[in-house]
C-alpha positions as CSV (number, residue, x, y, z in Angstrom):
1,M,106.7,142.7,-146.0
2,R,106.5,142.4,-142.3
3,V,104.4,145.4,-141.2
4,N,105.6,147.2,-137.7
5,P,102.6,146.5,-135.1
6,L,103.0,149.9,-132.6
7,F,102.5,151.8,-136.9
8,V,99.6,149.0,-136.5
9,A,97.8,150.4,-133.0
10,L,98.8,154.2,-134.2
11,V,96.7,153.7,-137.6
12,V,94.0,152.3,-135.4
13,A,93.9,154.6,-132.7
14,V,94.1,158.0,-135.2
15,T,90.9,156.0,-137.3
16,V,88.7,155.6,-133.7
17,S,89.8,159.0,-132.6
18,S,88.9,160.4,-136.0
19,A,86.0,159.0,-135.7
20,F,84.8,160.1,-132.7
21,A,85.5,163.3,-133.2
22,Q,82.9,163.0,-136.3
23,T,80.2,161.8,-134.6
24,T,81.0,163.8,-130.7
25,T,78.8,167.3,-131.0
26,S,79.0,168.2,-127.4
27,R,81.8,168.2,-125.2
28,C,79.5,168.4,-121.9
29,A,79.5,164.5,-120.9
30,E,83.4,164.2,-121.5
31,C,84.4,167.1,-119.1
32,H,81.4,166.1,-116.5
33,F,82.4,163.1,-116.6
34,A,86.4,164.2,-116.3
35,N,85.6,166.2,-113.5
36,M,82.7,163.8,-111.7
37,S,84.3,164.6,-107.9
38,S,83.5,168.0,-108.7
39,V,80.2,168.3,-111.0
40,P,76.9,168.7,-109.7
41,A,74.7,165.9,-109.5
42,P,77.1,163.4,-111.1
43,Q,74.7,160.3,-111.2
44,H,73.0,161.9,-113.8
45,L,75.5,161.0,-116.0
46,G,75.6,157.0,-115.9
47,D,71.7,158.1,-116.3
48,W,72.1,159.9,-119.9
49,Q,74.7,157.7,-121.2
50,Q,72.5,154.4,-121.1
51,S,69.4,156.3,-121.6
52,A,67.8,156.6,-125.2
53,H,69.3,160.7,-125.6
54,G,72.6,159.6,-124.6
55,K,72.8,156.8,-126.8
56,N,71.1,158.9,-129.6
57,S,73.8,161.8,-129.1
58,V,70.9,164.2,-127.8
59,S,74.0,166.2,-126.0
60,C,73.2,168.4,-122.3
61,D,72.8,171.6,-124.7
62,K,69.9,170.4,-125.9
63,C,68.2,170.7,-122.9
64,H,70.1,172.8,-120.4
65,G,71.8,175.2,-123.5
66,G,75.0,176.4,-123.5
67,D,78.1,175.9,-125.4
68,P,78.9,172.1,-126.3
69,S,82.2,173.4,-128.6
70,T,84.4,174.3,-125.9
71,F,85.6,172.7,-122.8
72,Q,86.1,176.4,-121.1
73,P,83.5,176.4,-118.3
74,A,82.8,179.9,-118.5
75,E,81.8,179.7,-122.1
76,A,80.6,176.1,-122.0
77,H,78.3,176.9,-119.3
78,R,77.0,180.8,-120.1
79,G,73.6,181.0,-120.4
80,V,73.2,177.4,-118.3
81,L,70.1,178.4,-115.7
82,G,69.4,176.0,-112.4
83,A,65.9,174.1,-113.0
84,D,64.5,176.6,-110.2
85,N,64.1,179.6,-112.3
86,P,61.5,180.4,-114.4
87,A,63.3,180.9,-117.2
88,S,65.6,177.5,-117.6
89,P,64.5,175.3,-120.2
90,V,64.3,172.7,-117.6
91,Y,62.0,175.1,-115.1
92,R,58.5,172.6,-114.4
93,A,56.5,175.1,-116.8
94,N,58.9,175.1,-118.8
95,L,59.5,171.5,-120.0
96,V,56.6,171.3,-122.4
97,R,58.3,173.7,-124.2
98,T,61.7,172.1,-124.1
99,C,60.7,168.5,-125.1
100,A,58.7,170.1,-127.9
101,P,61.0,169.6,-130.8
102,C,61.8,166.2,-130.4
103,H,58.4,165.0,-129.4
104,E,56.0,167.0,-131.0
105,R,53.0,165.2,-130.6
106,N,53.3,163.9,-126.7
107,A,54.3,167.0,-125.7
108,T,51.5,169.2,-127.6
109,A,49.9,166.5,-125.8
110,F,50.8,167.3,-122.5
111,G,50.1,171.0,-123.4
112,S,46.9,170.6,-123.2
113,S,46.1,168.3,-120.4
114,L,44.8,169.4,-116.9
115,H,48.6,168.5,-115.7
116,Q,50.2,170.8,-117.4
117,V,47.5,174.0,-116.3
118,L,48.2,172.3,-112.5
119,V,52.1,173.0,-113.6
120,R,51.8,176.6,-114.8
121,A,49.7,177.8,-111.4
122,D,52.9,176.5,-109.5
123,D,51.0,173.1,-108.6
124,Q,54.3,171.0,-106.7
125,R,52.0,168.2,-107.0
126,A,51.3,168.3,-110.6
127,P,53.3,165.4,-112.9
128,T,55.6,167.2,-115.5
129,C,57.5,165.0,-118.2
130,T,59.9,164.1,-115.9
131,T,57.8,162.7,-113.4
132,C,57.7,159.9,-115.0
133,H,60.3,159.6,-117.7
134,G,63.1,161.4,-115.4
135,V,65.2,163.7,-115.1
136,M,68.3,162.3,-117.4
137,S,67.0,158.6,-117.7
138,A,64.7,159.4,-120.5
139,R,62.7,156.1,-119.6
140,V,59.4,154.8,-120.7
141,P,57.4,153.6,-118.2
142,S,55.9,150.0,-117.2
143,P,52.2,150.1,-117.3
144,A,52.8,148.7,-113.5
145,G,54.9,152.0,-113.0
146,L,52.5,154.3,-114.3
147,E,49.6,153.0,-112.4
148,A,51.8,153.3,-109.4
149,R,52.9,157.0,-110.1
150,C,49.4,158.1,-110.6
151,A,48.2,156.8,-107.7
152,T,50.4,159.0,-105.8
153,C,48.1,161.6,-105.9
154,H,44.6,159.2,-107.5
155,R,44.7,157.5,-103.9
156,S,41.6,154.3,-104.0
157,G,38.7,156.1,-102.6
158,S,39.4,159.3,-103.9
159,P,37.2,161.0,-106.7
160,L,39.4,159.7,-109.0
161,G,41.0,156.7,-107.5
162,E,40.2,154.0,-110.3
163,Y,41.6,155.9,-112.4
164,P,45.3,154.8,-112.1
165,S,44.1,151.3,-112.3
166,L,42.1,151.9,-115.8
167,M,45.1,154.1,-117.4
168,R,47.2,150.7,-116.2
169,G,45.0,148.7,-118.5
170,G,44.6,150.7,-121.5
171,V,48.6,151.1,-121.7
172,E,48.6,147.3,-121.8
173,S,46.6,147.1,-124.7
174,L,47.9,149.9,-126.5
175,N,51.6,147.6,-126.1
176,V,49.4,144.4,-127.4
177,Q,48.3,146.4,-130.0
178,R,52.3,147.8,-130.9
179,Q,53.8,144.2,-130.4
180,R,50.9,143.2,-133.3
181,A,52.0,145.6,-135.3
182,D,56.0,144.5,-134.9
183,E,55.1,141.1,-136.2
184,L,52.6,141.9,-138.6
185,Q,55.4,143.9,-140.3
186,Q,58.0,141.2,-140.4
187,A,55.2,138.9,-141.4
188,I,54.7,140.7,-144.3
189,E,58.4,141.6,-145.4
190,R,58.7,138.5,-146.4
191,I,56.0,138.2,-148.9
192,T,57.8,137.9,-152.0
193,D,54.2,139.7,-154.6
194,R,56.0,143.6,-153.8
195,M,52.9,145.7,-154.9
196,R,50.9,143.0,-152.0
197,R,54.3,143.6,-150.3
198,V,53.8,147.5,-150.6
199,E,50.1,147.8,-150.1
200,L,49.9,146.0,-146.4
201,L,53.0,148.2,-145.2
202,A,51.0,150.9,-145.9
203,S,48.0,149.7,-143.5
204,V,50.5,149.0,-141.1
205,Y,51.3,152.5,-141.4
206,D,48.0,153.5,-141.0
207,A,47.7,151.8,-138.1
208,R,51.1,152.1,-136.1
209,T,49.7,156.7,-137.1
210,A,46.4,155.3,-134.7
211,L,48.6,153.9,-132.2
212,K,50.7,156.9,-132.6
213,E,47.3,159.3,-131.7
214,A,46.9,156.3,-128.6
215,I,50.2,157.3,-127.0
216,A,49.3,161.1,-126.9
217,G,46.2,160.3,-125.8
218,V,48.3,158.8,-122.6
219,H,50.1,162.6,-122.2
220,T,46.9,164.0,-122.0
221,F,45.6,161.7,-119.7
222,D,42.4,160.9,-121.9
223,L,40.9,157.5,-121.3
224,P,38.3,157.3,-123.8
225,A,40.1,158.8,-126.5
226,L,43.3,156.1,-125.4
227,T,40.7,153.8,-125.7
228,E,39.4,154.9,-129.0
229,R,42.4,155.1,-130.7
230,V,43.6,151.1,-129.5
231,D,40.7,149.6,-130.8
232,T,40.6,151.7,-134.3
233,A,44.6,150.6,-134.9
234,K,42.8,147.2,-133.8
235,R,40.8,146.5,-136.0
236,R,43.0,147.8,-138.7
237,L,45.5,145.3,-137.4
238,D,42.8,142.3,-137.2
239,L,41.9,143.2,-141.3
240,I,45.9,142.9,-142.2
241,A,46.8,139.6,-140.0
242,A,43.1,138.4,-142.3
243,A,45.3,138.8,-144.9
244,V,48.9,137.4,-143.8
245,P,47.6,133.6,-142.9
246,T,51.8,133.0,-141.8
247,A,51.0,136.4,-139.0
248,R,51.2,135.5,-135.8
């Protein structure tokens, strides 16, 4: 039987459209992309689309509020406040609370830092979540990028002038151990003995827990805590590596 190609195209179009509708939870970006000539800060759309938030369907309303289920501008923007409004979820002093539902450990860590104390005191020099991670890009700064950012306030010769380079070194050590954990896990997953594999994977999990605590140390800007947790992770990974001869 000959199939009409137009019928096939129609079925494909309907299927794709249906799948898109089922996975799309917000119309905010769709509407803003369609009206780029008139929406505020259109450059943020591309940043969001390429970010971890965009790729994981964390839509605009999660941070800005509003109604993501409608294309009606008045309804869609109901309750949305500008970033300079102290009641806005994206106001400088409120970012920790806004980020916490998804990034609880790191947001809580930053919330206990001196930087957040300064933010609440309305010190405009004090960094916030977006200082390092961007407004929409949700990037993770490289160690060199973090050093440069810290050095804008903690300049060479100042009381904490050595801090940026020390923090860079701490983050570089952290990244080395994170990569080791990935490589060890890959090697362990090739072990055929199920009980041994599970035991070693549990050990990797413990090491990763220490690394997550080290990342929290980065967000409190507590270099001793960061160093201590990285060292703990390294010791745990050293033991695992000794038990997995094929690991790099």
